[in-house]
N, C-alpha and C positions, 0 to 999 in steps of 0.2 A: 504494500500500500504506500502510495506516495504521500508526501507532506500535504500537498494541496487537497487531495481527496480526503485525507484524514481530518483536516481542519474544517472542511465543509460538513463532514459527518458530525464532528464535534459541535459545530455551531447549531445544527438541528437538534442536538440533545441538550442544549444549554438550559432550557427551562426545567429539566429534570435534575440539574446539578446545582449545588451551592456555588457561590461566587469563588470561594477558595478552591473547591474541587476543580472548577472550570479552569482557573488560572494555573493550577498545578499541572493538570493534564496537558494544557496548551504549552506551558513552558517546557515540559518534558519532551513534547514533540518537536518544538522549535530548537531544542538543544541537540536533536538528532536521533533520539530514541523513539521513533514512531511505533515500532513494534511493541515496546514496553508501555507506551502511552495508550495504545489501543487495548492492550491487555488490562490495564488499570481502568480504562473507561468501561469495558465490559463488566468488570468486577463491581464497579460502583453502580452501574445500572441494574445489575442483578440484585445487589444488596437493597437498592431502593424499591424494587418490585416486591421483595419479601416483607419489607417494613410497611410499605404503603399499600 
């Protein structure tokens, strides 16, 4: 997954994340770890579904 595609996907999920979660995942992707950021995003979204 490229950085641009990931950032577009992340932007669509912004309403489901806190501001801090969004900034952390975005920063991780911009630093070059897109795979890790994607893994973290999936984990956060799954966690949110269990709680909400």
